[in-house]
C-alpha positions, 0 to 999 in steps of 0.5 A, spaced: 382 657 524 381 657 531 378 650 535 378 643 534 377 640 527 373 634 529 366 634 533 365 627 534 370 620 533 367 614 534 371 607 534 367 602 530 372 596 529 379 595 532 384 590 531 392 590 533 395 596 530 389 598 526 383 602 528 377 604 524 373 611 526 367 614 524 368 622 524 364 628 523 368 635 522 367 641 525 363 646 520 368 651 517 374 646 517 377 642 511 373 636 509 377 633 504 381 626 505 388 629 504 388 634 509 385 629 514 390 624 512 396 628 512 394 631 519 393 624 522 399 621 520 403 627 524 401 624 530 406 619 534 406 612 533 401 613 526 404 609 520 398 610 515 391 613 515 386 613 510 380 617 510 373 617 506 369 623 507 363 620 503 363 615 508 366 619 514 370 613 515 378 614 518 382 608 518 389 609 522 394 603 522 399 604 528 405 601 532 402 598 538 408 599 542 408 606 541 400 608 542 393 605 542 386 606 539 384 610 545 390 615 545 390 616 538 382 618 539 384 623 544 390 626 540 385 626 533 380 630 537 385 635 540 387 636 532 386 643 530 386 645 522 392 649 520 388 655 517 392 655 511 387 655 505 389 648 502 383 645 499 384 647 492 391 644 492 388 638 496 383 637 491 388 636 486 392 632 490 387 627 491 384 627 484 391 626 481 391 620 486 384 617 484 386 619 476 393 615 478 389 609 480 384 609 474 390 610 469 394 604 473 388 599 472 387 602 465 394 600 463 393 593 467 387 592 462 391 594 456 396 589 458 392 583 459 393 579 453 400 581 452 403 579 459 405 572 460 400 567 462 404 566 469 404 573 470 396 575 468 394 572 475 398 576 480 397 582 476 390 582 476 390 580 483 395 586 484 390 591 480 384 588 485 388 589 491 384 596 493 378 593 491 379 587 495 381 591 501 375 596 501 371 590 501 374 586 507 373 593 511 366 593 509 364 586 511 368 587 518 364 593 519 357 593 515 357 586 513 355 585 506 355 591 502 356 593 494 363 593 495 363 586 497 359 584 491 364 587 487 370 584 490 366 577 489 365 578 482 372 580 481 375 574 485 370 569 481 373 572 474 380 571 477 378 564 479 376 562 473 382 565 469 378 570 466 383 575 467 380 580 462 373 580 465 377 581 472 381 587 469 376 590 466 371 590 472 377 593 476 378 599 471 371 600 470 370 600 478 376 605 479 373 610 473 366 609 476 368 611 483 372 617 481 367 620 477 362 618 482 366 622 487 367 627 483 360 629 481 358 628 489 364 633 490 362 638 485 355 638 488 358 640 495 362 645 492 357 648 488 353 649 495 360 651 499 362 656 494 355 659 492 357 665 498 363 665 501 366 670 506 371 674 503 378 674 505 385 677 503 387 684 505 382 690 506 383 698 507 381 701 513 382 708 516 385 708 523 387 715 526 386 718 519 390 714 516 388 709 510 392 702 512 392 695 508 390 690 513 389 682 513 381 681 513 382 677 519 384 683 523 378 687 522 374 689 528 367 692 529 367 699 529 373 700 523 372 704 518 373 700 511 375 703 505 371 699 499 373 702 492 372 700 485 373 693 484 373 691 491 368 686 494 365 689 501 368 685 507 363 687 512 356 688 513 355 696 515 353 703 514 356 708 509 359 713 512 361 717 506 362 717 499 358 714 493 358 708 489 354 703 484 354 696 488 352 690 485 349 686 490 347 679 486 351 675 490 346 677 496 340 679 493 340 676 486 338 682 483 343 683 477 342 691 477 347 695 481 344 700 486 347 706 488 349 706 495 351 713 499 352 716 506 347 712 511 345 706 506 346 699 509 351 695 505 352 687 505 359 683 505 360 679 499 357 685 494 362 688 489 363 695 488 363 696 481 364 704 480 366 709 486 368 709 493 365 708 500 367 709 507 363 704 511 362 703 519 363 695 520 358 693 524 359 685 523 365 682 521 368 675 520 363 670 522 358 675 524 357 678 517 352 676 512 356 672 507 359 668 513 353 666 516 350 664 510 356 660 508 355 657 515 348 655 514 350 652 507 356 648 510 351 645 515 346 643 510 351 638 507 350 634 514 343 634 514 340 628 511 332 628 508 328 622 510 328 621 502 336 620 503 335 616 509 330 611 506 334 611 499 340 609 503 336 604 507 333 601 501 340 600 497 342 596 503 336 592 503 337 590 496 344 588 497 343 581 500 337 580 494 343 581 489 347 576 493 341 571 493 340 572 486 347 570 484 347 564 489 340 562 485 344 563 479 349 558 481 345 553 484 341 553 477 346 553 472 353 552 475 355 558 471 361 562 474 360 567 468 353 568 469 354 569 477 360 574 476 355 578 471 350 578 476 355 581 482 357 587 477 350 590 478 347 593 484 342 599 486 347 602 492 351 607 488 345 610 484 340 610 490 345 613 495 348 618 491 343 621 486 338 623 492 343 627 496 346 630 489 339 632 487 338 635 493 344 639 493 344 641 486 336 644 487 339 648 493 344 651 489 339 653 484 335 656 489 341 660 492 342 663 485 335 665 485 335 668 492 332 663 496 336 660 501 334 653 503 338 651 509 337 643 508 335 638 504 330 636 509 327 643 509 326 642 501 323 635 502 318 638 507 316 644 503 315 639 497 310 635 502 306 642 504 299 642 503 297 648 507 300 655 507 300 660 513 302 667 512 303 673 517 300 679 515 304 685 516 311 685 512 309 679 509 302 679 505 303 687 506 309 691 505 308 694 512 308 701 509 301 705 510 298 709 505 292 714 505 286 711 501 281 716 503 281 723 505 273 725 507 272 732 509 265 733 513 265 741 512 264 745 506 269 749 508 275 744 506 276 740 500 279 733 501 286 736 499 285 742 504 284 736 509 291 732 507 295 739 507 292 741 514 294 734 517 301 733 514 303 740 516 303 738 523 304 731 522 311 732 518 314 733 525 312 727 528 316 720 526 311 715 526 308 710 520 302 714 520 305 721 520 310 719 514 304 716 510 300 723 511 306 727 509 307 722 503 300 723 501 301 731 501 307 731 497 303 727 491 297 732 491 296 736 485 297 742 490 301 741 496 300 747 501 304 748 508 300 751 513 304 755 518 303 753 525 305 754 532 309 749 536 307 742 535 304 738 541 305 730 541 301 726 546 303 719 546 299 714 543 294 719 542 296 724 536 299 731 535 296 738 536 298 745 534 295 752 533 293 755 526 290 762 525 289 762 532 285 755 532 287 749 535 288 743 530 288 736 533 290 730 529 289 723 532 285 717 534 278 717 536 279 717 543 284 723 542 278 727 539 272 725 543 275 724 550 280 728 550 278 734 546 271 733 547 269 733 539 263 729 537 263 724 532 256 722 532 254 726 526 258 722 521 258 715 524 255 712 518 261 714 514 266 712 520 263 705 520 263 704 513 271 705 513 272 701 519 268 695 516 273 696 510 279 695 515 282 701 514 285 705 520 282 712 521 286 719 523 281 724 525 282 731 524 279 736 529 279 744 527 276 749 532 273 744 536 269 741 530 271 734 526 272 737 519 274 730 516 278 723 517 283 720 513 283 713 512 289 709 511 291 702 509 297 697 509 300 697 502 299 690 499 304 687 495 303 688 488 304 680 487 301 677 493 294 675 489 298 672 483 303 668 488 297 666 492 294 663 485 300 660 483 300 656 490 293 654 489 296 652 482 302 648 485 297 644 489 296 647 496 289 646 498 289 651 504 291 658 505 290 662 511 293 668 514 295 669 522 295 676 525 295 680 531 291 686 527 284 687 528 279 683 524 276 688 520 283 689 517 284 682 516 278 680 513 278 685 508 285 683 506 283 676 506 277 677 501 282 681 497 287 676 496 282 670 496 285 667 502 281 661 505 281 663 512 284 668 517 285 669 524 286 676 527 288 679 534 293 673 535 299 674 540 305 670 538 304 664 542 297 664 539 300 663 532 304 657 534 298 654 538 294 655 531 299 651 528 299 646 533 292 645 532 292 645 524 298 640 525 294 635 529 288 635 524 293 632 519 296 639 515 303 639 513 304 647 514 309 652 511 309 658 515 311 665 512 313 670 516 318 676 518 318 679 525 320 677 532 313 675 534 313 670 528 319 666 530 315 661 535 311 660 529 316 659 524 320 654 529 313 650 530 311 649 522 313 643 518 317 648 514 318 656 516 320 661 510 322 668 513 322 674 508 328 678 506 327 684 511 325 680 516 328 680 523 334 676 525 331 672 529 326 670 524 331 669 519 335 664 524 329 660 526 326 659 519 328 653 514 328 657 508 330 665 507 328 669 502 335 673 500 331 679 496 324 682 497 320 679 492 314 675 495 313 671 488 320 667 491 315 663 496 311 660 490 318 659 486 321 655 492 315 651 492 315 650 485 323 648 485 321 643 491 316 639 487 320 639 481 326 636 485 321 631 488 319 629 481 327 629 479 328 624 485 322 620 484 324 619 476 331 617 478 329 612 483 325 609 477 330 609 472 335 606 478 330 600 479 328 599 472 335 599 469 339 595 474 333 590 475 334 589 467 341 588 468 341 583 473 335 579 469 339 579 463 346 577 467 342 571 470 339 569 464 346 569 461 345 575 456 350 579 459 358 577 460 361 580 466 364 586 462 358 588 459 354 588 465 359 592 469 359 597 463 352 598 463 351 598 470 357 603 471 355 607 465 347 608 467 350 609 475 354 615 472 348 617 467 343 618 473 348 622 477 349 627 472 342 627 471 341 629 479 347 634 478 343 637 472 338 638 478 331 641 477 331 649 476 325 654 477 320 653 471 321 659 466 314 661 465 313 662 473 320 665 473 317 670 468 311 671 472 314 672 478 318 678 475 311 682 473 309 687 477 302 690 477 298 684 475 291 684 476 288 682 483 285 675 482 277 674 484 277 673 491 271 669 494 269 671 501 274 669 507 272 665 513 273 670 519 275 668 526 276 674 531 280 673 537 
C-alpha cells in the first residue's frame, strides 16, 4: 500500500512521558486499533500505545530521554501501512482482547462473595482500573463525560464497601462497551464490504501467452482472461469470447446477462458461465468497484448534522446527570441512590445509534443499487421538498422514436415514406437516422429502395438519387433554403406537430415535399409513476430544466404532470435556477445525467446522478443510481424518510428510557446494579434497532419493478421559455 497512513495528527494533551493525539487515517489504510498500536510501538522510544478508533484517539507513552512528543508526531505521520491484508486477524485479536476484559470482569463478579474481606476492595479496584484510567483521560481532555460518571458510580460503590455493585457495574460496562463497539464495527463492515476491489491473482494474455500475475500488477491495455467462476478484476471491453455475467454487485440486477465482443464489463462482477478476453481500460483504484469502495470508505468520515447535534446534546446532558446525582445526595445523603443515578446517561445511545442507523441505511441502499456517498446526503434527501429533473437521459431515455409518418402525396403511403427515408438514412450514424431505420424494421412490409451514393450535408441532412430523382431527408432549413422546396401548403400539419413538441424530419422527392416523419424522445416507462410516488412521499414541487425547445419540454411536462418547466437553458443557467429556488427557501434534490448537469448537481442541496450518466456527473453527485431504473429515485427518498423516522424513534426511546431510569434511581426505586442493567440493556437494544435499519418499503419496491404502468393524469404545466 503506497503513501502515508495518517493524514492528520493533532496533539491534545501532554504530560512527561505521555501524549494524546487526535488522528485521522488516509482512506484505504487500516483503521483498526491493533494495527495502529502495533506500528506505533515499533517507533524508537515508545513504551506503549493505545488507540481508540471510535474517538480517533491515540495515547502514546514514551521515554523522555529518548524522544519527545513533537518527534513522535513527525514519526507517526511518516508511517506507511505494511500493505498486508491483516484486518481480519486484527479484528479477531482486538475482539479477543475485549472479550478477555469481559471475561476477567465477569470472573471477578462471580468471585466477589467467595473472596476474603481484605481482598474484596483491591480486587474490585483492580477490575475497575481500565474504567478509571479512561475516566481520568477523558476528564483531562474533555471534562465531565459519561466515562467520568461511570467511574464515579464505581468509585462510590467501592467507597461504600458495596463490592458486588462495583464489580457488577464494571462487568456490565465492559460487556456493554464490547457489544457497542462490535455493533458499530459491524455497521462499518457492512458498508466497506458492500463492494470491494478484487485482489489475488489474475490471468492475462501477453505476447500470445496466458500468464498468471498478481492483481496489483495489472496495467491498462492488458488482455485479461476471465473464465467460469472468476470475478472480473477490471473495467473494460470484451475482445473475444462469450459468457453469462452476474452483475448484481454493481447493478443490483440478479439475472445474469450475456456479454460478448464489443460489450462493456465492470469489475467485481462474476462470470457464471463461459470465458471472456477483456481489454483492461480501468484497473486498480480507477476501476468502478474500487472507486465505489472509496466513496463508501470516505462516507464513514462524513458526519451528518443530525449526528453532530446528537453528539452535542449527549455532551450537554452529562452535566445534568451529574447535577441530578448531586441534588440526590443533598436531599437524601444516600450513596446508593447517587451511585444508581450515575449508572444511567444518554451519551452512548445518542452518539452511536444515529451513525449506526445512517450506515445501515446506506448499506441497504447499496443492496438496492443506490450508492449514497455520505450520511449528510441521506439526511439532506429526507429534508428535500423540491425535486428538479433534467430531461434528456433522465425523464427520457435519450433514445428517439418515430411517432408519426405523414404523407403529403397520394402516390406514397406512410410505410413508403418511412422506407424511403430509412433507405438513405441507414448509412448515417446519428440518433435521428437510427430511429428512422429502427422504425422501418418494425413495419409490416419493410422495403429497401436502391439508390446512388449518399451525400451527407453536415447539420442539414442527407441526399441521394432514387430512380433518377433526387431525394433529400433532413431539416426544414435544408428542404426550403438549400433545396428550394416549399412547405407552405402543409403549414397547419407542421405547426400542429411542432406544438406537440416533436422533432420533424422533412422528406423531399423530385423537388416536392412528399411528407414528414415526427420523432420524440422515449419517455421512461415508469417516469409518471415515479413522479406520482414522489408526491405521495411529500414532495411539494417538481420541475424540469432542459436545454431543449419549449414546445417539447412543455409536452413532456404536461404528460408527466410536472408543476413547472424551464426550457432553452445553458448549463450555467440551470445552476442559476437552482440558486434562485434555494434563495426562495426550497430544499432541492436535482436529478441529472450529463456533463452539462454537473454544475447543477453540485449546487443542489442533494444531487442524484443517473446510472448511465457521465463520469463527471456521477462524481459531482451525492447519490448515484447503480442501475438504469428511474424508480430508484423515489426508492432513495423513501429510504431517507424511513431512516429519519427510525432516528427520531431511537431518540425518543433513548430520552424516555434513560429519563425513567434516572428518575427511578433518584427516588430510590433502583439499586445501582438494576440501574446499570437497565441502562446498558436499553442502550444495546437501541443500537440493535439502529443496526436493523430502515429498509425500502416492500410495496414501493414492487411498484418500482412494474413496467408499462398507466400514465398519471397530467394537469397543465407552467411554461417558462428561455
